[in-house]
Phi, psi and omega in degrees: 000144181240120177282131181244025179295328181291353179274000178060040177253144175281173183298318181296318180295322179295316179297320179298318178301314179296317182295319179296320179296315179296319180297320179297317180295321181293321179298314179300318179297317180295321179299315178300318181297316180296321180297324181289328188270336188243135173257118183253126177289321179236137176278149175290120185208148177270355181288163181274341180262123180299149175213164181131199183293345176299333178300319179295320180295313180296322181298332178268313188290318184298309177299325179297316177297319179298318180291320178296323176297318177295323176299322178295315180297320182277001181058040176279138184310134010268012181273001180179198184254017182259159171225152181273078177241109185230136173056234184296336178297325179286313189272335187238304193294314179299313176299320181291324174298322179295320177295319176297317177305313182296320181291322178295314183294322183270349184073021182286160181293144175274001187280329186208153177219136176271353187276356185230117170059040180072004182129131182214152174291098188286331181294327176288320176296321176299317181297325183277324189245333197232009193288344180302127180302335181295333186297337181293349179294340181299335182295343181272002184234159177301142187299320184290346179258018177304318178302324179292316178300318179299320180303318185276337169295318179299310181300320180292316181295321178296324177291323176293327176299319175300314179299321183297314182287328176294320177298317178300312182300318182297324181279319183291319183256004176054054178212146175235028180291147180295345181290350179274347184298319179306329178291327174292322179299314183287337172290319182281342181241028183290167176298326177301316182280335172297324180278322193234012182295338174293342182280073191302333184287345179269344194293329178298321179294324178293325176290316187283337186302313177301326180288325176297315180295321176299316178296322179296320178295323176293323179297314183286316188271335184235002182058035177243109188249357187291317179298315177301315182299315182294315182295316179293321177299318177297321180297313179296322180296314186287327176199103185294329185292308178295332179295336174301314180292322178298316182294320177298316181292327178295319177298316180297318182287330175299319177298318177300315182295320179296318179295322184270001186299133184248003182276204180300128185254047177268165177303317184295322180297312181291321180297318180297318182295322181289314181287330176294317179299312180296315183296310183292330176292315177295321179295325176298318175297323177296323178299324182266005186299334181302329176252328186294315184292315174299325180295321180300318179293316182300320180290341175290341178266350184271172180292339180297334183287347182267006183290142179244145182293134181298143184264342180230158178269146173205157177241162187256326185195176179279154179297323180297315178297323178297317184288339178297342182285004170278351183282160180287149172065025172282127180303136180283153178247126178231002182263216187275353175295157185260008185295130177281150176259094192240012178300135175208040180097134184283349178299337181294339178290340172268318188289325179298313175298325178296321178297319182296322183265002183294135176271349181277344180263130181295141185306316184292328177290318180297314183295313184293322181287322176291326175296323178298315178297321180296322177300318179296314181298320178293322181295326176295331193261339184253144187292318185290312174301323178299320179296317181292314182302327183265036173073034178062043165197158180280137181292142176273084189072186183053069187285164173049059185285352176268009185301327182297331179290316176302316180299318179302309182294324176299313181295322180292317178298317180293325177295322179298323175291321182296318183291340178259019190300328181285347182272353180275147176279164178299324179296319180294319178294318179296320179299314180298319180297313183288333172297315179295319179292322177298321178298319179296322178298317178298317180299317181297318182290323187271323193239346176271321181298328179264013174065023172296317178234154174290139181300333181297331178302316182292316185287324177292319177299317178298320179297317179293320177300318179299318180292320177296320178297322177296319178297320178297318179297317181291328179297327179279348179268117186292348181288338181263129183281144184301318181302323179294316179295323179296316179296318178296318179297314178302313183299315181296316180295318180297316180297312182298311183296321182291318178300313182296316181293322181295322184276334188241351184228184174060052173291142188236165172220169183282128178293317183295325178290327178289329182266357195304323183256005188299307184293319182294314179296320178300319181294314184287324179290324178292325178295317178296316181298328179288340182256343186225111182256014178278171174279123178209165174240161174215160178203165182274120177278314180229133175098014179292136178276313181219175174282357178247029177298331177298320178289321181296318182262355178063051169235157182290113188241162175258356185267153183199136171221103180198161178288345178264010183301141182287119183296324179296322178292319178300318180294318179298314180298320178299318177300324186271008177079016178262143185302132180204161177206192184304315184233032181203154167206144187215183186287328183308123182104351179288148178246175175299330179293307180292329174302314181294315181298329183258017176062032175274100187270331184232143180244132179254136181213144173264011172232150178288128180262154175286123177281162178197190181291345184261335176227148182222151181287139180247303183198169177205158179200120172050047175089002176245130186235149177238134178239152184252133172278117189280353185232036183289149176260157175290176184292344176218144180204156184282135174229160180299152181297332183259013184298318182295319180292328184280342180265116181236082183294149178255162180267033180286170178271036183218096180290339180295319179299315179293326177293318177301314182291328177295313180298322179294321180289333180276327188233342186087356181268126185255161173052058173288342170245141175238145179286125182257308179222149174220125183244161181268244185264024181294144172254002175211132177222157178220134179202165170245140177304141180283342177203160177294134180166182181274127185255136177232147181238153171221132173256127184259355179271119183294340180284345181274112182251349180204151175222157178240128185246132176237128181247122177055035176064007182231299184290129180234157176206139180248135171249122183238166180052044182286135173257141183305127178093347179288134182283136178250120183274105181279327179117188183267126180220163181249175180292345181276350184275140175260125184241124180238130183230133180219159181210166178282348180220171178298144190256326189060048190282137174235133182246129178239151175239133177284124177280105189301313185294318180293318180298314181295319179297318180296317181290323178295321179297315179291326183288337181299325177244048179268161180281123175271101184285122179260337180197148177203157174217189181289344182233013181202155173219133176239141178186184179230157179214141173251099183279122182286343179198172174295140181181207179237144170267119177262122178259136176279059181228129178304136182296137180201129180298348178290341178279127174248128183246133178242126173252119183054038177083357181253133179293132180241159181283138179259158176216173183246121176286112182052041178058024186229306189251148180289138183210143176222157177274150179212148179266166179297143177121184181270138184215152167266141182233132180227129177243131178229139183244128171225120183306137177302134178073003183292315180294317177300318179298319178297315181297314181298318180295318179296315178298320180296320178296317179298315179300317181296318179295316179298317178299319179297315181295315181296313181297324178294319180291325178295319179296324178276001180063026173281336172246123181254134182261002188291347178276348177280156174304148183302322180301314180294322176301318180296319180294315184292316186271344178072035177209162181282097185293328179302312180295321181296318180293325177297317178300317180296322179295320177299318181297324180287325186282328185277080181234119182250121186292150178239132185297332179270002182058023174271126184208166172240154180286131186296331181292343178283347179270126178305145186301322181296318181293324180298312182286336174293323181295317190252350179226066179285186189286007178295118183284353183288114183291342180297324181300317180294323178294323177295324178297318180297330179280000176090012179292135184285140173255093190289157169060032174246130180254149176290124184252141175247025183291115184292337182294338183268349190295319181297319180294319180296320182299321182290325186270346189300315183299315183295325184289325177292321180298332179292330180281312182200140177269127180302333181290342181272356184257130172279331177203167180290344177296332179297339181298324183291343181275351181289000000 
């Protein structure tokens, strides 16, 4: 209790003081209650510009309308026959969405799929491409319209990205004014998204990044890390690859926040922030471990794992040229160039200089944030930082994938300059304007004269900068009302963002052409499936759209194009003359021999193929035909124990030679292909087959990319995008056929004929000890085998440690045939064989994620109870309390002890409870700026400090907070106390 008689107040005044204080507390409580119970679209405000939750609605709805308008302009369905399928979205994402659709509809396991690349770890592919929870919405729509559904998921997500950054700005700067929406528009219509918005798998991370940064700020400034942990965990879950860049940027921004931190600067405060940041970041990874851990193993099998750290430094372009990409209508880069796509509105060319010269921004904050932008600009330009940012390998096209993070920080910095716009002098505004205009002059001189950029880019950018400068001038003129300026600002931003996106983004393709074979292929594959219930594969011989047609049409395929592609399989296909690359391998180049070895039983073609003794027609529908391979092998078959050692493929440009040697090592039968003709540098050849049979071609000249084939002066066929050494399947012909082949360049053509008898004998030999499949699913195969001798069972399944093989019920060790195919040893005799698939690290990932969720929930409950004081930490050692709470508890307890001791009796026993006095006001009353330590000692002895009133003046609170620590130290140093009991001895 505190006696306030020395304040010279009467009884009535004292009661009034207490009543006013109680009334104030009650009013604050009521306000909080009302805020919790009521959702207000508009805040009560005397201003002319509306503000409130309507800002969030506009931030989402306006960009959505803009994108739908662009869809209308681009004639994207339903406004036309186009769809927004560009690059990998065309070749990968749409087919993978189709595979996900099929698994959801059929209830099939997400762990594995036979429809991609002879079999693939689907949960890892899901983690890389499909993990967004929103993607499951495709199951509610017809499968053939998945590209359309994806288009509107993209538009919706981009609009949510606008909402996300607006939400961040509203919380960080404590404002809900409608004037923050344009910054959301430019985030959603940035150059990064003009280039990559088709990359639907990245969009969740772009949405979550502002929320992650908001959570990080709460962690540092308020010691609240749960929101940060959840947002970062979601980001890692939805796309681990982009999350690498997010995590690097989070570390950098954490350093910025620590440097700029304005709170308690004790050892305990900083230590808590550091261990909280590390702990919650690791816990976020734990939340995503269910997908992250299986993904890590899969990438160890991919070509990405073979990347080596660069040994020398190099740069790509000048910083000035890099910065020019902030101008409007700059062509986006998505190929192998390293140019970042960083456009986010030309107004930033005015706002960035204003931020630098702003007096309202603290110097250390200004320096650290501008340094952060400089780090990004340097990282775009230097090879080693570029390598690190992209997960320790160079991106295969799609450069500077972290650009959206740079754009976010640019927009936030520019908003801070914008909100202080009225505080700048006319000279400062003029300086910023002329800096931006000077930059345009430099760009025109350096990059327009040499035709790097169109001159219109500079002049259109200049026009918009001039208009933005005019709006800034009018905003400072009180004669112009804010609503008019807001409408003008909105109009200008909408026009600029729409022009840039229309000119540089949203590339389209025809929906009908993408769907053209969907129904026909579905009909013929379903007909085959109704007649054949064995395990088999099929693939498109002619008319394949992508290497992932198996996923698009949901049939078991040998082709694959994905970032999770098995590097060993790509290498094997390359040896055999089948088309392959770093992250892909496909059917092009396959022969009847490799078809048989890989269990390709049926061939799909949109052209009629020549039948023969080796392939026969099965069915057709609406221009799609299916043919049967008459000599197909089962998914597993016995090979000699030394077959792998005996096969030594060469890196020559002739896959036929390697195929011959492979068959010989497996069966002992040589030369299943024979050389028929070999030409030099001819660009035109004519020949007749020397015997009836299947003809194959190889072009050895790397300059030859296409050939034109004419059969009997009528039938023609074109082979395009030819890679050197890839086998070209001409088909079955007789000695009576005339074959003419021509090209625009010399071909180096080699002609081979398949020796039918040798081929059939080799396949029959392997089939004698083949696996008789009795049952199979997406994650298992059951069967029996009669091994004619001791040897190995070679499975036409990509090697993966997730496969467990049981022979006669006993688990056996697996190995990889040439780092590509699954293989196990087996003894002579009859055996049961069982294969079961569980993704590597999947169980561990599930356990880690569950434990992480439990930890997060427990932390939330404990922190809530600590705030409500249901859990008391005072029984713990002071050191541990300081570590947990992130503050110097010794000093805090001393302050509390002081409050208890400084009690001055009142003769009327009229008093107020000291806890009702805010701590800042209390210490202002008894520890003013008098440096004389004797005064504080007198206070401890109970000497009255007359004629001082308790003040609630808010203007003094900041000053008191800064001086409070030092004043306590003058009385007693916490380091001198062994315990708080020593305080009573003073």
